[in-house]
Each structure stands twice: as structure tokens, then as C-alpha cells.
C-alpha positions as CSV (number, residue, x, y, z in Angstrom):
1,M,54.6,48.3,-80.6
2,R,52.6,49.1,-77.5
3,E,55.6,50.6,-75.8
4,E,56.2,52.7,-78.9
5,R,52.5,53.9,-78.6
6,V,53.2,54.9,-75.0
7,I,56.2,56.9,-76.2
8,A,54.0,58.8,-78.6
9,L,51.3,59.3,-75.9
10,A,54.0,60.6,-73.6
11,G,55.0,63.1,-76.2
12,L,51.4,64.2,-76.7
13,F,50.8,64.6,-73.0
14,Q,54.1,66.4,-72.4
15,A,53.3,69.0,-75.0
16,V,49.7,69.5,-73.7
17,A,51.0,69.7,-70.1
18,L,53.4,72.4,-71.1
19,V,50.5,74.3,-72.8
20,R,48.6,74.0,-69.6
21,A,51.5,75.3,-67.5
22,I,51.9,78.4,-69.8
23,A,48.2,79.1,-69.8
24,V,47.8,78.8,-66.0
25,R,51.2,80.1,-64.7
26,G,52.6,82.1,-67.6
27,G,55.6,79.8,-68.3
28,A,56.8,76.2,-68.5
29,D,60.0,74.2,-68.0
30,A,62.4,75.2,-70.8
31,F,64.2,71.8,-70.7
32,A,60.9,70.0,-71.3
33,M,59.9,72.4,-74.1
34,Q,63.1,71.8,-76.1
35,P,62.4,68.2,-77.1
36,S,58.7,68.8,-77.6
37,L,59.5,71.7,-80.1
38,D,62.4,69.7,-81.6
39,S,60.0,66.9,-82.4
40,I,58.1,69.1,-84.9
41,F,61.1,69.0,-87.2
42,K,61.7,65.2,-86.8
43,I,59.4,64.4,-89.7
44,D,61.3,61.2,-90.8
45,A,62.9,59.9,-87.6
46,D,64.2,56.3,-87.3
47,S,62.1,55.4,-84.3
48,P,59.4,56.9,-82.0
49,A,62.0,57.6,-79.3
50,D,64.2,59.4,-81.8
51,V,61.3,61.9,-82.5
52,F,61.9,63.2,-79.0
53,G,65.7,62.7,-78.8
54,G,65.4,59.7,-76.6
55,V,62.9,58.4,-74.0
56,G,64.8,60.3,-71.3
57,N,63.5,63.6,-72.7
58,L,59.9,62.4,-72.1
59,R,60.1,62.1,-68.3
60,P,57.6,64.9,-67.7
61,G,55.3,63.4,-70.4
62,L,55.5,60.0,-68.8
63,E,54.7,61.4,-65.4
64,T,51.8,63.4,-66.8
65,L,50.5,60.3,-68.7
66,I,50.6,58.1,-65.6
67,A,48.8,60.8,-63.5
68,Q,46.1,61.2,-66.1
69,L,45.5,57.5,-66.7
70,D,46.0,56.0,-63.3
71,G,46.2,58.7,-60.6
72,D,44.0,60.6,-58.2
73,K,45.4,64.0,-59.2
74,R,44.1,64.2,-62.8
75,D,43.9,67.5,-64.4
76,L,40.7,67.3,-66.6
77,A,41.8,70.3,-68.6
78,I,44.9,68.3,-69.8
79,T,42.7,65.3,-70.7
80,R,40.2,67.4,-72.6
81,M,43.1,69.1,-74.6
82,A,44.7,65.7,-75.4
83,I,41.4,64.3,-76.7
84,S,40.8,67.5,-78.7
85,V,44.3,67.2,-80.2
86,M,43.6,63.6,-81.3
87,R,40.3,64.6,-82.9
88,V,41.9,67.5,-84.8
89,E,44.7,65.3,-85.9
90,S,42.3,62.7,-87.3
91,K,40.7,65.5,-89.4
92,L,44.1,66.7,-90.5
93,A,45.0,63.2,-91.7
94,R,42.2,63.4,-94.3
95,R,43.4,66.8,-95.6
96,S,46.3,66.0,-97.9
97,T,46.6,69.6,-99.1
98,M,46.9,70.9,-95.6
99,L,49.3,68.2,-94.7
100,G,51.5,69.3,-97.6
101,K,51.3,72.9,-96.5
102,L,52.2,72.0,-93.0
103,R,55.2,70.0,-94.1
104,A,56.4,72.7,-96.4
105,G,56.1,75.3,-93.6
106,I,58.1,73.2,-91.2
107,E,60.8,72.5,-93.8
108,A,61.0,76.3,-94.5
109,I,61.5,77.1,-90.8
110,A,63.9,74.3,-90.1
111,P,67.1,76.0,-91.5
112,Q,66.5,78.9,-89.1
113,V,66.7,76.6,-86.1
114,A,70.4,75.7,-86.5
115,G,72.5,77.5,-83.9
116,I,69.7,79.0,-81.8
117,E,67.4,77.8,-79.0
118,I,64.3,76.4,-80.6
119,A,62.2,78.2,-78.0
120,D,63.6,81.5,-79.3
121,P,60.7,84.0,-79.9
122,S,61.6,84.2,-83.6
123,I,61.1,80.5,-84.0
124,T,58.0,80.1,-81.9
125,A,56.4,83.1,-83.7
126,R,56.9,81.4,-87.1
127,L,55.6,78.0,-85.7
128,A,52.6,79.8,-84.2
129,A,51.9,81.5,-87.6
130,L,52.0,78.1,-89.3
131,Y,49.6,76.7,-86.7
132,V,47.2,79.6,-87.3
133,D,47.3,79.0,-91.1
134,T,46.7,75.3,-90.8
135,I,45.6,73.5,-87.7
136,S,43.5,76.3,-86.2
137,T,41.3,76.3,-89.3
138,L,40.0,72.9,-88.4
139,Q,36.8,72.6,-86.4
140,P,36.2,72.3,-83.6
141,R,39.3,74.2,-82.5
142,I,41.5,73.1,-79.6
143,V,40.4,75.1,-76.6
144,V,43.1,76.1,-74.1
145,E,41.8,77.0,-70.6
146,G,43.8,79.2,-68.3
147,N,44.5,82.6,-66.9
148,P,43.2,85.3,-69.4
149,Q,46.2,87.5,-68.4
150,F,48.6,85.0,-70.0
151,L,46.3,83.9,-72.8
152,R,46.4,87.5,-74.1
153,Q,50.2,87.9,-74.2
154,E,52.0,87.5,-77.5
155,K,54.9,85.5,-76.2
156,Q,52.7,83.0,-74.3
157,I,50.3,82.7,-77.3
158,A,53.2,81.9,-79.6
159,Q,54.6,79.3,-77.2
160,I,51.1,77.7,-76.7
161,R,50.5,77.5,-80.5
162,S,54.0,76.0,-81.1
163,L,53.5,73.4,-78.4
164,L,50.0,72.5,-79.8
165,L,51.8,71.9,-83.1
166,A,54.2,69.6,-81.2
167,A,51.1,67.8,-79.7
168,I,49.7,67.3,-83.2
169,R,53.1,65.8,-84.2
170,A,52.9,63.3,-81.4
171,A,49.3,62.5,-82.2
172,V,50.3,61.8,-85.8
173,L,52.9,59.4,-84.5
174,W,50.3,57.8,-82.1
175,R,47.9,57.2,-85.1
176,Q,50.7,55.9,-87.3
177,L,51.5,53.3,-84.6
178,G,47.9,52.1,-84.5
179,G,46.7,54.3,-81.7
180,S,43.2,55.5,-81.3
181,Q,40.9,57.1,-78.7
182,W,39.3,53.7,-78.1
183,R,42.6,52.0,-77.5
184,L,43.4,54.7,-75.0
185,V,40.1,54.1,-73.2
186,F,40.2,50.3,-73.1
187,R,43.9,49.9,-72.5
188,H,44.6,52.8,-70.2
189,K,45.8,50.5,-67.4
190,Q,48.1,48.7,-69.7
191,Y,49.5,51.9,-71.1
192,S,50.0,53.3,-67.5
193,M,51.9,50.2,-66.6
194,L,54.2,50.5,-69.6
195,A,54.7,54.2,-68.9
196,R,55.8,53.3,-65.4
197,G,58.3,50.9,-66.9
198,L,59.7,53.5,-69.2
199,L,59.9,56.0,-66.4
200,A,61.8,53.5,-64.3
201,Q,64.2,53.0,-67.2
202,C,64.8,56.8,-67.2
203,T,65.5,56.7,-63.5
204,L,67.9,53.8,-63.7
205,S,69.8,55.3,-66.7
206,G,70.0,58.7,-64.9
207,T,68.2,60.5,-67.8
């Protein structure tokens, strides 16, 4: 169970790190974005790993998680965003009407994903609109720090909102597996160790 929680955390930190990259540099790794955005549509996956298409797709998230929990190169903006996502998700969990609207919106977008890249502007625009109609109405809102130049551009805004939706998806998984902010605080060394183990598995398997 604890390893599964780490997988959920890695998914959360991967999405948040991608948001940070877009906000600061104007773009992010497309290969890392794909499984994060894909996870939004994995509503009823068989396992936590399946939500992200396998642990191998979470290498950037595992690396970010380790750096944030047990490294000397922490990016506090990433930590703040991750905590904000967890807090917003906890409020979302108590809003059954909004959860239903979110699920219906995702299911409506899903048929359009077949045959095209999920990071296609037409998809991220719809995901971003769904985020605005649902998650962004919860207070306090998730604050994204970065370069104002990128935070004003329509393409980057849509990508950021879509990835925040992916971060919320991972936070839902984290909570469903028994995760909480307190567990993250008190067991951060244990989670870091487990993340290192998962990352080593990725390296050994070549994924």
C-alpha cells in the first residue's frame, strides 16, 4: 500500500513539476506530459500504476519527489503547489455535485482523444475549460508562480490548467490509498526511500 501511495505522489509531483516548467520556461517535456494528461481519463484503472500507464512513465515524478522530500535542491514553489493541490482536492471530495460534473466533463472529452496527441491544443483547451468551471471555483485557488510572459499566453495557460487537473487526479488517488498531508510530513523519509526503489526498478527495466 505504501508503494502505491508513492506512485500516486509521483504522479502528483510530476504534474506539478510540469506546471512549474511551463510557468518558468514556457514549455515542458512532452513525453512526461503525455502520461500525466492520460491519467485524467483513467477514472477506473485496475491499479495505481495503470493510471499512469506504468511506473516507467513516472520517472520525472519520482525524481522530483525524491528531490523535494530528501534533497538539497528543493523547489519550494513545487512544494507549495503540491500542498495546495492536496487541499483543493480535499474540498472537492466533499462536493458530490462538482465531482459528478467533473466526471461527466472528462467522459465527454474522452472520445475526442482517440487518434490524436492528448497534448493537442484542442484537447488541452477543453480540459482547461473544465478546470475553470470546476476546480478553479474552489477557494483558495491553486497559485502558479512563474514568468508573467508565459502565464499570459493562451497555449501555456491551457497546458497549465490541464496539468493541474492531472495533479488533482493524482491527489484523488493519493487520498483513496489512505494518503494525507500528515502522512507526507511524518513519513517523508520512508516515501523517499520507496521512491528511490521504484526509480531503481525503472532504471533496471530500461523504462
